[in-house]
C-alpha positions in Angstrom: 83.9 26.6 281.8 84.8 27.2 278.3 88.0 29.1 277.5 88.3 31.6 274.8 91.6 33.0 273.5 91.9 36.0 271.3 94.7 37.8 269.9 95.1 41.0 267.9 98.1 41.9 265.8 99.1 44.7 263.4 101.9 44.5 261.0 103.1 47.5 259.0 105.6 47.2 256.1 106.4 50.9 255.9 105.7 54.0 257.8 102.1 55.1 257.3 102.8 58.4 255.5 105.8 57.5 253.5 105.2 57.5 249.6 101.6 58.3 250.3 101.6 60.6 247.2 102.6 57.8 244.8 101.3 54.3 244.7 100.5 51.9 241.8 96.8 53.0 241.6 97.7 56.7 241.5 100.5 56.1 239.0 98.2 54.1 236.7 95.7 57.0 236.7 98.4 59.6 236.0 99.9 57.4 233.2 96.4 57.0 231.7 95.9 60.8 231.7 99.3 61.3 230.1 98.5 58.5 227.6 95.4 60.4 226.6 97.4 63.6 226.1 100.0 61.7 224.0 97.2 60.1 221.9 95.6 63.6 221.3 99.0 65.0 220.3 99.5 62.0 217.9 96.1 62.6 216.4 96.8 66.3 215.9 100.1 65.4 214.3 98.4 63.0 211.9 95.7 65.7 211.1 98.4 68.2 210.3 100.2 65.7 208.0 96.9 65.0 206.2 96.2 68.7 205.7 99.8 69.2 204.4 99.4 66.3 202.0 96.1 67.8 200.7 97.7 71.3 200.3 100.7 69.7 198.5 98.4 67.8 196.1 96.3 70.9 195.5 99.2 73.1 194.6 100.6 70.2 192.5 97.4 70.3 190.5 97.7 74.0 190.1 101.2 73.7 188.8 100.3 70.8 186.5 97.4 72.9 185.0 99.7 75.9 184.5 102.3 73.6 182.8 99.5 72.3 180.5 98.6 75.9 179.6 102.2 76.6 178.7 102.5 73.5 176.6 99.3 74.4 174.7 100.8 77.8 174.0 104.0 76.2 172.8 102.0 73.9 170.5 100.1 76.9 169.1 103.4 78.8 168.4 104.9 75.7 166.7 101.8 75.3 164.5 101.9 78.9 163.6 105.5 78.6 162.6 104.6 75.6 160.4 101.9 77.6 158.7 104.3 80.4 158.1 106.8 78.0 156.6 104.1 76.5 154.4 103.2 80.0 153.2 106.9 80.6 152.3 107.0 77.4 150.4 103.9 78.3 148.4 105.5 81.7 147.7 108.6 79.8 146.6 110.9 81.7 148.9 112.1 78.6 150.8 112.6 74.9 149.8 110.0 72.2 150.5 112.5 70.5 152.7 112.4 73.4 155.1 108.9 72.2 156.2 110.4 69.1 157.9 111.8 71.0 160.9 108.6 72.9 161.8 106.5 69.7 161.3 108.8 67.8 163.7 108.6 70.7 166.2 104.8 70.6 166.1 104.8 66.8 166.8 107.4 67.3 169.6 105.2 70.0 171.2 102.1 67.8 170.8 103.9 65.0 172.7 104.8 67.5 175.5 101.2 68.7 175.7 100.0 65.0 176.0 102.5 64.5 178.8 101.4 67.7 180.5 97.7 66.5 180.2 98.7 63.2 181.8 100.4 65.0 184.7 97.2 67.0 185.3 95.1 63.8 185.4 97.6 62.3 187.8 97.7 65.4 190.1 93.9 65.5 190.1 93.6 61.8 190.9 96.1 62.2 193.8 94.0 65.1 195.2 90.8 63.2 194.8 92.3 60.2 196.6 93.0 62.4 199.6 89.6 64.2 199.8 87.1 61.6 198.6 86.0 58.7 200.8 84.7 56.3 198.1 85.2 55.8 194.4 81.4 55.8 194.1 81.4 59.5 195.1 80.1 61.6 192.2 83.0 64.1 192.6 85.3 61.4 191.4 84.0 61.8 187.8 84.1 65.6 187.9 87.1 67.8 187.0 88.7 69.7 189.9 89.3 73.3 188.9 91.6 75.1 191.4 90.3 78.6 192.3 93.2 79.9 194.5 96.1 81.6 192.9 99.6 80.6 194.1 100.8 84.2 194.1 100.9 85.4 197.7 102.3 88.7 199.1 105.6 88.5 201.0 104.9 89.4 204.7 107.5 90.2 207.3 108.0 87.4 209.8 109.0 87.7 213.5 111.4 84.8 213.5 111.7 84.5 217.3 108.0 84.7 217.8 107.3 82.2 215.0 109.8 79.7 216.5 108.3 80.1 220.0 104.8 79.5 218.6 106.0 76.5 216.7 107.5 75.0 219.9 104.2 75.6 221.8 101.9 74.2 219.1 103.9 71.2 217.6 102.0 68.0 218.5 105.2 66.0 218.2 106.7 68.0 221.1 103.6 67.5 223.2 103.6 63.8 222.5 107.3 63.5 223.5 106.6 65.5 226.7 103.7 63.2 227.7 105.9 60.1 227.0 108.7 61.6 229.1 106.3 62.4 231.9 105.0 58.8 231.8 108.5 57.4 232.1 109.2 59.8 235.0 106.1 58.5 236.8 107.2 54.9 236.3 110.7 55.7 237.7 109.1 57.5 240.7 106.9 54.5 241.4 
């Protein structure tokens, strides 16, 4: 008669319920979720930086345009002074040599105006580079005329509340917290 042998064996490496809450698969899922949170915080941080760069470029353009206006006024005043000196020369109340200084001043002021105009063009170009996707965009050829005034009223600030809100809403802090949680999970595993 044929003989059959059978055997059954069970081998356990650890107690069944020990470390049931953390294993490589669960850890990987948690790390992935934290990585998503960290990536979202990094994206929010980058978006905030971009908005800050655009605002800085906008207000730089506003300042450059105001500087150009001041320089235009200075040139007008210097030209008026030169005309007044020319009138005095024609009235023979001052010497012809006295015209040299107002003429030099007009030319100096003209150079300052040209420099201010160049700064406006540079500031406008910097802003356009931040807000326009392509050099083929029709906005690239247009002049940007700021409409917001930089004068803002001074409002009282609750410093403690502002700091608490800043801590809650800073994406860098959220990113660091997610990274710390990921490292804690790796250590636990």
